[in-house]
C-alpha positions as CSV (number, residue, x, y, z in Angstrom):
1,X,92.6,98.7,91.6
2,X,93.8,102.1,92.6
3,X,95.5,102.3,96.0
4,X,93.7,105.6,96.7
5,X,90.2,104.2,96.0
6,X,89.5,103.2,99.6
7,X,85.8,102.7,98.9
8,X,86.4,100.2,96.2
9,X,89.0,98.4,98.4
10,X,86.6,98.2,101.3
11,X,83.8,96.9,99.0
12,X,86.1,94.3,97.5
13,X,87.2,93.1,100.9
14,X,83.6,92.9,102.0
15,X,82.6,91.0,98.9
16,X,85.4,88.5,99.5
17,X,84.1,87.9,103.0
18,X,80.5,87.5,101.7
19,X,81.8,84.9,99.2
20,X,83.2,82.9,102.0
21,X,86.8,83.9,102.2
22,X,88.3,83.1,105.6
23,X,90.7,86.1,105.6
24,X,91.4,89.2,103.6
25,X,94.9,90.1,102.4
26,X,95.8,93.7,101.5
27,X,99.0,93.6,99.5
28,X,101.0,96.7,98.4
29,X,103.4,94.5,96.3
30,X,106.6,92.7,97.2
31,X,109.2,95.3,98.0
32,X,106.8,98.2,97.4
33,X,108.1,101.7,98.1
34,X,105.0,102.4,100.2
35,X,102.9,100.0,102.3
36,X,99.1,99.9,102.3
37,X,98.0,103.2,103.9
38,X,96.9,103.1,107.5
39,X,93.5,104.7,106.7
40,X,92.8,101.9,104.2
41,X,93.7,99.2,106.7
42,X,91.4,100.8,109.3
43,X,88.6,101.2,106.8
44,X,88.8,97.6,105.8
45,X,89.1,96.3,109.3
46,X,86.0,98.2,110.4
47,X,84.0,96.5,107.6
48,X,85.1,92.9,107.8
49,X,84.8,90.2,110.5
50,X,87.6,87.8,109.3
51,X,91.3,88.2,109.9
52,X,93.1,91.0,108.0
53,X,96.6,90.3,106.6
54,X,98.7,93.2,105.3
55,X,101.9,93.0,103.4
56,X,104.2,94.7,100.9
57,X,106.4,97.7,101.6
58,X,106.7,97.0,105.3
59,X,110.4,97.5,105.7
60,X,110.8,98.8,109.2
61,X,109.6,98.2,112.8
62,X,107.7,101.5,112.6
63,X,105.7,100.5,109.5
64,X,104.9,97.1,111.0
65,X,103.6,98.7,114.2
66,X,101.6,101.2,112.3
67,X,99.9,98.4,110.2
68,X,99.0,96.5,113.4
69,X,97.8,99.7,115.1
70,X,95.6,100.4,112.1
71,X,94.0,97.0,112.3
72,X,96.1,94.4,110.7
73,X,95.8,91.0,112.4
74,X,98.9,89.7,110.6
75,X,101.8,91.6,109.0
76,X,103.8,90.0,106.2
77,X,107.4,90.9,106.0
78,X,109.9,89.3,103.7
79,X,112.3,91.2,101.5
80,X,113.6,93.4,104.3
81,X,114.5,90.3,106.4
82,X,116.4,88.9,103.5
83,X,118.5,92.0,103.5
84,X,118.6,92.8,107.2
85,X,117.6,89.8,109.3
86,X,118.6,91.6,112.5
87,X,115.4,93.7,112.1
88,X,113.2,90.8,113.1
89,X,113.5,91.5,116.9
90,X,112.7,95.2,116.3
91,X,109.7,94.4,114.2
92,X,108.5,91.8,116.7
93,X,108.7,94.4,119.5
94,X,106.9,97.0,117.5
95,X,104.1,94.6,116.6
96,X,103.8,93.5,120.2
97,X,103.7,97.1,121.4
98,X,101.1,98.2,118.8
99,X,98.9,95.2,119.5
100,X,98.9,95.8,123.2
101,X,97.9,99.4,122.6
102,X,95.1,98.2,120.3
103,X,93.8,95.7,123.0
104,X,93.9,98.5,125.6
105,X,91.9,100.9,123.4
106,X,89.2,98.4,122.5
């Protein structure tokens, strides 16, 4: 699946939900250079009613916050914490800040 084919990604996520999946996971790939684009996260989130998990390429607090702000319910981070465990607090703060903004907007 092409990462730029947002329509196909949205349709696939929706099909997964219709087939009974209890969550949708958008994955850019472990250690990816670029995370799932924010517009893709937003488009999928607007279409589904189950939790949305996003992972791959999230190697900074900023990227984690952007994913949550775009609609991710859960952000998967891994490789970066193996290399820089001290980033966990920054990432947690960014996620908390982004999720409180999202709750205020809705």
